[in-house]
N, C-alpha and C positions, 0 to 999 in steps of 0.2 A: 459553452464544453469543457467540461473538468478532463484536466488529465492526469494522470498519477506518474508521480514520479518514482514509485516504489523500485522501480528497475535499476535506476539510478544510483536510490541509495543505497541498496544491498549490493550492488559492484561495487561503489564507496569503500564500503564496509566489507565487504569482500563473503557475504553472507548469502547461500542458496537458497532456494524454497521450501527446499525439506527443512533444512535447518531453522529458516523462521518459522516453518509451523509448529515444528518441535519445542521454540522457545514461546512461541506464542499460543499454543493449544488451540489455533485455528486450522480448521481443515487446508491439504493443500488445496482443494479445489478453489475454498476464498484467496489464499496467495495468487494462485494460477491467476485467475480472474482481475484481481487488480493489477497486477505484474503484467499482464498482456492487455489494461486498457479496454478489457470486456466485460468489466459491472457495472451493474445498471444502477448502486446501492450499495453504501456501506451502514453498520450499525454502529452505534457508537460506542457498543460495547469493543466492536473490532477495531473503530478507531484508537481507542485508548491503549488496550493491548500493541497494538503497532508502535505507538509513538514512546509508550512506556519502553519497550523493549528496543526498539530503534532513540532513542533518546531524543527525540525530534519533536515538532510543533506540527499540528495537521497541516498548516500551509505550507509547511517543508515536502508534506506526501502530496498534496492537490495545490492547483494550479486552476483561476476560472481562466479561458481564452472565449471571447465572447464570439458568439456565429454571425459570419456573413450573411446574415439574413439582410 
């Protein structure tokens, strides 16, 4: 499973989802899905915008957690 840390990062940086959408040009729905860990995939352009605005690396935004299968 891939865990998104977007909500934690936004909390630390005190940025809300609407502000992030405005800063990145991404849709509110895209931000919402990533924030609530409901997204099935992410476009590299989206990842690039998030990393640029949040001044972070992709590994800061996502974490791999092995499934218990």
